[in-house]
KEKE-3310 file (N, C-alpha, C; in steps of 0.2 Angstrom, whole numbers, plus 5000, padded with zeros to 4 digits):
npx = (5592:5580:5579:5571:5565:5559:5562:5575:5592:5608:5617:5612:5618:5626:5618:5609:5617:5619:5607:5594:5582:5571:5561:5551:5543:5539:5540:5543:5543:5554:5561:5575:5577:5571:5577:5591:5589:5585:5596:5604:5598:5589:5574:5561:5550:5540:5533:5524:5511:5504:5511:5520:5535:5544:5557:5565:5561:5563:5555:5542:5524:5507:5492:5483:5487:5496:5512:5530:5545:5563:5573:5562:5555:5551:5544:5546:5537:5543:5536:5523:5521:5518:5521:5525:5521:5533:5544:5544:5545:5557:5561:5577:5579:5584:5594:5594:5599:5590:5586:5597:5598:5586:5588:5599:5593:5585:5594:5597:5587:5583:5581:5584:5595:5601:5604:5613:5611:5624:5634:5645:5662:5659:5645:5646:5653:5645:5634:5641:5643:5630:5628:5625:5624:5630:5634:5620:5618:5628:5628:5637:5636:5632:5643:5649:5643:5648:5654:5666:5668:5657:5659:5670:5664:5655:5664:5669:5658:5654:5665:5672:5683:5694:5705:5704:5693:5698:5707:5698:5692:5702:5705:5693:5693:5704:5699:5687:5694:5700:5689:5683:5693:5692:5679:5679:5688:5680:5669:5676:5676:5663:5649:5648:5638:5640:5634:5636:5638:5622:5611:5604:5616:5612:5608:5618:5621:5617:5601:5598:5602:5611:5620:5626:5633:5642:5649:5655:5663)
npy = (5551:5561:5577:5584:5598:5612:5624:5629:5635:5643:5634:5622:5617:5606:5595:5598:5596:5582:5577:5570:5576:5589:5594:5606:5614:5627:5642:5648:5650:5659:5656:5651:5637:5634:5642:5638:5624:5624:5629:5618:5609:5601:5592:5601:5604:5616:5624:5614:5612:5601:5592:5587:5588:5576:5578:5572:5558:5556:5555:5560:5565:5565:5576:5567:5556:5547:5540:5543:5536:5539:5532:5525:5524:5536:5546:5560:5574:5587:5595:5596:5596:5584:5572:5555:5539:5526:5520:5527:5523:5531:5541:5547:5562:5565:5572:5573:5571:5578:5589:5597:5600:5608:5618:5624:5629:5638:5647:5653:5662:5669:5684:5688:5687:5673:5671:5664:5659:5657:5652:5647:5639:5627:5628:5639:5631:5622:5630:5637:5625:5623:5633:5645:5664:5671:5675:5680:5682:5681:5676:5681:5677:5664:5658:5655:5645:5632:5619:5622:5635:5642:5642:5650:5663:5664:5666:5677:5686:5685:5689:5700:5708:5718:5714:5699:5698:5703:5694:5683:5688:5689:5676:5672:5681:5675:5663:5668:5675:5664:5657:5666:5668:5655:5655:5665:5659:5649:5657:5666:5679:5683:5690:5693:5695:5701:5699:5708:5705:5700:5696:5698:5698:5689:5678:5669:5663:5651:5645:5644:5647:5639:5634:5646:5649:5639:5643:5655:5651)
npz = (5369:5377:5382:5396:5403:5414:5409:5398:5400:5398:5406:5404:5391:5389:5391:5381:5369:5370:5370:5358:5356:5363:5377:5384:5398:5399:5389:5371:5354:5353:5364:5374:5373:5361:5351:5352:5350:5336:5330:5332:5324:5330:5336:5345:5358:5366:5380:5385:5393:5399:5406:5419:5430:5441:5449:5460:5459:5447:5435:5424:5423:5416:5415:5414:5421:5416:5417:5414:5415:5420:5407:5400:5384:5373:5359:5350:5341:5333:5323:5325:5339:5346:5359:5360:5366:5367:5353:5338:5321:5311:5296:5290:5283:5266:5254:5237:5220:5213:5221:5222:5208:5207:5215:5208:5197:5203:5208:5196:5193:5205:5214:5227:5241:5251:5266:5281:5296:5307:5321:5324:5319:5314:5309:5300:5290:5286:5281:5271:5262:5258:5250:5254:5253:5262:5279:5289:5302:5315:5331:5344:5357:5358:5355:5368:5373:5377:5388:5394:5390:5396:5408:5411:5407:5417:5428:5425:5426:5440:5447:5458:5457:5446:5441:5440:5432:5420:5417:5414:5403:5394:5391:5385:5374:5366:5363:5355:5345:5338:5333:5325:5315:5309:5305:5295:5286:5280:5275:5266:5254:5257:5264:5282:5296:5312:5328:5343:5361:5367:5375:5392:5406:5417:5411:5408:5419:5432:5437:5450:5467:5475:5465:5460:5471:5471:5460:5465:5475)
capx = (5590:5576:5580:5565:5566:5554:5564:5583:5596:5615:5620:5610:5620:5629:5613:5606:5621:5619:5600:5592:5577:5571:5554:5551:5536:5537:5544:5540:5547:5559:5564:5582:5577:5569:5582:5598:5588:5584:5603:5607:5594:5586:5567:5560:5543:5540:5526:5520:5507:5500:5516:5523:5541:5546:5564:5567:5559:5566:5549:5537:5518:5503:5486:5478:5490:5501:5519:5535:5551:5569:5574:5556:5555:5546:5545:5543:5536:5544:5533:5516:5521:5516:5524:5521:5524:5536:5548:5540:5550:5558:5566:5581:5579:5589:5595:5597:5602:5585:5586:5603:5596:5581:5592:5603:5588:5582:5599:5597:5582:5581:5584:5585:5600:5600:5609:5612:5613:5630:5637:5652:5665:5655:5639:5649:5655:5638:5631:5644:5642:5623:5629:5623:5627:5634:5631:5616:5619:5632:5627:5643:5634:5632:5650:5651:5638:5651:5655:5672:5668:5652:5662:5674:5660:5652:5669:5670:5652:5653:5670:5671:5690:5695:5711:5701:5688:5702:5711:5693:5691:5708:5704:5687:5696:5708:5694:5684:5698:5701:5682:5682:5698:5689:5672:5681:5691:5675:5666:5681:5674:5656:5647:5648:5635:5642:5631:5639:5634:5615:5607:5607:5621:5610:5606:5623:5621:5612:5595:5597:5607:5617:5625:5629:5638:5647:5654:5658:5669)
capy = (5555:5566:5582:5587:5604:5617:5629:5629:5641:5640:5629:5615:5616:5600:5590:5599:5593:5575:5574:5570:5580:5593:5596:5612:5615:5634:5645:5648:5650:5663:5654:5649:5630:5634:5645:5634:5618:5626:5630:5612:5605:5595:5594:5604:5606:5621:5626:5608:5612:5596:5588:5589:5584:5575:5577:5567:5551:5555:5554:5565:5562:5570:5578:5561:5551:5543:5541:5541:5536:5539:5526:5523:5526:5541:5549:5567:5577:5594:5599:5597:5595:5578:5567:5549:5534:5521:5522:5527:5522:5538:5541:5553:5566:5564:5577:5568:5576:5582:5594:5601:5603:5613:5624:5628:5632:5644:5652:5657:5668:5672:5691:5689:5684:5669:5671:5659:5660:5653:5654:5643:5638:5621:5631:5642:5627:5619:5635:5637:5619:5624:5639:5652:5670:5674:5674:5685:5683:5677:5678:5679:5674:5657:5655:5654:5640:5626:5619:5626:5643:5645:5643:5657:5668:5664:5668:5685:5690:5685:5692:5707:5711:5719:5708:5693:5699:5704:5686:5679:5691:5687:5669:5672:5684:5671:5658:5671:5676:5658:5656:5671:5666:5648:5657:5669:5654:5646:5661:5669:5686:5683:5695:5690:5701:5699:5703:5708:5701:5703:5694:5700:5694:5684:5672:5665:5660:5646:5648:5642:5650:5635:5633:5652:5649:5635:5648:5660:5647)
capz = (5375:5377:5388:5398:5408:5415:5404:5398:5401:5395:5409:5401:5385:5388:5390:5375:5365:5371:5368:5352:5356:5369:5379:5390:5400:5397:5383:5365:5348:5354:5370:5375:5371:5353:5347:5353:5347:5329:5328:5332:5320:5334:5337:5352:5360:5371:5382:5386:5400:5403:5409:5426:5431:5447:5448:5464:5457:5440:5430:5423:5423:5413:5418:5413:5425:5412:5420:5410:5420:5416:5403:5395:5377:5370:5353:5350:5335:5334:5319:5328:5347:5349:5363:5359:5371:5363:5348:5331:5316:5307:5290:5290:5277:5261:5249:5231:5215:5211:5226:5220:5202:5208:5218:5203:5193:5207:5208:5189:5192:5211:5215:5234:5244:5255:5271:5285:5304:5310:5327:5325:5313:5310:5306:5294:5285:5284:5277:5264:5258:5256:5245:5257:5251:5267:5286:5290:5309:5320:5337:5348:5364:5356:5355:5374:5376:5378:5395:5395:5389:5400:5415:5411:5407:5424:5432:5423:5429:5447:5450:5460:5455:5440:5438:5439:5426:5415:5415:5411:5397:5390:5389:5380:5368:5362:5360:5350:5339:5334:5330:5319:5310:5306:5301:5289:5282:5277:5271:5262:5254:5258:5270:5288:5301:5319:5333:5349:5366:5366:5381:5400:5410:5421:5407:5408:5426:5434:5439:5458:5472:5476:5459:5460:5476:5468:5455:5469:5478)
cpx = (5586:5577:5573:5566:5560:5556:5572:5586:5604:5619:5618:5612:5623:5624:5609:5610:5620:5612:5599:5585:5576:5564:5555:5544:5534:5541:5540:5545:5554:5564:5571:5581:5576:5574:5589:5596:5587:5591:5606:5604:5591:5578:5566:5553:5543:5533:5521:5517:5503:5505:5519:5529:5542:5553:5567:5566:5561:5560:5545:5530:5513:5497:5481:5481:5494:5508:5525:5542:5558:5571:5569:5558:5550:5548:5542:5543:5537:5540:5526:5515:5519:5522:5520:5525:5527:5541:5543:5546:5550:5562:5570:5580:5585:5589:5598:5598:5596:5585:5591:5601:5591:5584:5596:5599:5585:5587:5600:5593:5580:5585:5586:5592:5598:5606:5609:5613:5618:5634:5644:5655:5661:5649:5641:5650:5650:5635:5634:5643:5635:5623:5625:5627:5631:5631:5627:5616:5623:5632:5633:5641:5634:5638:5653:5647:5642:5652:5661:5672:5662:5655:5666:5670:5657:5657:5669:5664:5652:5659:5670:5678:5692:5700:5708:5696:5692:5705:5705:5692:5696:5707:5699:5690:5700:5704:5690:5687:5698:5695:5681:5686:5694:5684:5674:5684:5686:5671:5670:5678:5667:5654:5646:5644:5637:5638:5635:5635:5627:5611:5610:5612:5618:5608:5612:5624:5616:5606:5593:5603:5613:5622:5628:5634:5643:5653:5658:5664:5674)
cpy = (5560:5571:5584:5592:5608:5622:5627:5635:5638:5635:5622:5613:5609:5594:5591:5595:5586:5573:5574:5574:5584:5595:5601:5613:5623:5636:5645:5648:5654:5661:5652:5641:5630:5636:5641:5627:5619:5626:5623:5607:5599:5598:5596:5606:5610:5621:5620:5609:5607:5590:5590:5584:5583:5572:5572:5559:5550:5552:5560:5561:5568:5571:5572:5555:5547:5546:5539:5542:5536:5532:5523:5527:5531:5544:5556:5570:5584:5598:5601:5596:5589:5574:5560:5544:5529:5524:5522:5527:5528:5536:5547:5556:5566:5569:5574:5574:5580:5589:5599:5604:5608:5619:5628:5632:5639:5649:5656:5664:5672:5680:5693:5684:5679:5668:5666:5662:5655:5656:5652:5641:5632:5623:5635:5637:5623:5624:5637:5632:5619:5630:5645:5658:5673:5672:5680:5687:5678:5679:5676:5676:5667:5653:5653:5649:5633:5625:5623:5633:5646:5646:5649:5663:5669:5667:5676:5689:5690:5688:5698:5711:5712:5715:5702:5692:5700:5697:5683:5681:5689:5681:5668:5675:5679:5666:5661:5672:5670:5656:5659:5669:5660:5651:5660:5665:5651:5651:5666:5676:5687:5687:5691:5696:5697:5703:5702:5705:5705:5702:5697:5696:5688:5678:5667:5662:5655:5649:5645:5645:5645:5634:5640:5652:5645:5639:5653:5657:5645)
cpz = (5373:5383:5389:5404:5409:5410:5404:5399:5399:5399:5407:5393:5384:5388:5384:5369:5364:5369:5360:5351:5363:5370:5384:5392:5399:5391:5377:5360:5349:5361:5369:5371:5363:5350:5347:5349:5339:5326:5327:5327:5323:5335:5344:5353:5365:5374:5383:5393:5402:5405:5415:5428:5439:5447:5453:5463:5450:5435:5429:5422:5419:5417:5417:5417:5422:5416:5415:5414:5415:5413:5399:5388:5375:5363:5353:5342:5335:5329:5322:5336:5350:5353:5363:5363:5365:5358:5342:5326:5312:5301:5291:5283:5272:5255:5243:5226:5212:5214:5223:5212:5202:5210:5213:5198:5196:5207:5201:5189:5199:5211:5222:5236:5249:5260:5277:5292:5306:5315:5328:5319:5309:5306:5300:5288:5282:5279:5271:5260:5255:5251:5247:5254:5256:5274:5288:5298:5312:5327:5342:5355:5363:5356:5362:5378:5378:5385:5397:5395:5394:5407:5416:5410:5414:5428:5431:5426:5436:5451:5452:5460:5449:5436:5436:5433:5420:5412:5411:5404:5392:5387:5383:5373:5363:5359:5354:5344:5334:5330:5324:5313:5305:5302:5295:5284:5277:5272:5266:5261:5254:5264:5276:5293:5308:5324:5340:5355:5367:5373:5387:5403:5414:5417:5406:5414:5428:5438:5447:5461:5474:5471:5459:5465:5475:5464:5460:5473:5474)
residu = (VAL:ILE:LEU:ILE:ARG:GLN:GLU:THR:ASN:PRO:GLU:ASP:ILE:ASN:GLY:MET:ASN:SER:ALA:VAL:GLY:ILE:ILE:THR:LEU:ARG:GLY:GLY:MET:THR:SER:HIS:ALA:ALA:VAL:VAL:ALA:ARG:GLY:MET:GLY:LYS:PRO:CYS:ILE:CYS:SER:VAL:ASN:ASN:ILE:PHE:ILE:ASP:LYS:SER:GLU:GLN:PHE:PHE:TYR:THR:ASN:THR:GLY:ILE:LYS:VAL:TYR:LYS:GLY:ASP:ASN:ILE:THR:ILE:ASN:GLY:CYS:ASN:GLY:GLU:VAL:ILE:LEU:GLY:ILE:ILE:LYS:THR:THR:LEU:PRO:LYS:LEU:ASP:LYS:SER:PHE:TYR:ASP:LEU:MET:GLU:TRP:VAL:ASP:GLU:ILE:ARG:THR:LEU:LYS:VAL:MET:ALA:ASN:ALA:ASP:THR:PRO:GLU:ASP:ALA:GLU:ILE:SER:MET:ASN:PHE:LYS:ALA:ASP:GLY:ILE:GLY:LEU:CYS:ARG:THR:GLU:HIS:MET:PHE:PHE:SER:ASP:LYS:ARG:ILE:SER:ILE:VAL:GLN:GLU:MET:ILE:VAL:SER:ASP:LYS:LYS:GLU:GLU:ARG:ALA:VAL:ALA:LEU:GLU:LYS:LEU:GLU:VAL:MET:GLN:LYS:GLU:ASP:PHE:LYS:LYS:ILE:PHE:THR:HIS:THR:LEU:ASP:LYS:GLN:VAL:THR:ILE:ARG:LEU:LEU:ASP:PRO:PRO:LEU:HIS:GLU:PHE:LEU:PRO:ASP:ASN:ASP:ASP:ALA:ILE:GLN:GLU:ILE:LEU:LEU)
# end
């Protein structure tokens, strides 16, 4: 599945998890789609300005008149931004012994540390398996992107009662404590740099009024 959106936001996280690639009509290298896709290791093409989406009929079309419907096959190249009709044969990258031999030689002479971005225990485990010197950035806001957690964050934001907000925050605290325990289990004595909540709160909310009203109800 290729997810195609005007632009993504946290409420799209389930679709991004399910997709093998992502296309957005707006955004750039630092947009939500690009940042999250990089973290997931998925190809993403942003700012595709010659594609237009028809949500009601579930297809997109180009400025040259080509129409692609839901269920049609396309291939995307995240390196050069190509969107190709049909299925193109691909080869999965493989790290053989030569790669690991080279990295061992590099370790003997390098003077710089190589840190990883890791926002989840799974990311931390992968980073340590690749011999990272530590976690250079753990973005706590990315811990909230799962479907279960984002709904709790939204409840906390829209609540107008301190008691309700406190209940939501307590739930998130338990989840984050467990995440950090697992991250530190993987990293052991290596450095972990944790960034506290960074984006503005509206980025955790849906981008349309109807969806926000559903949260309020």
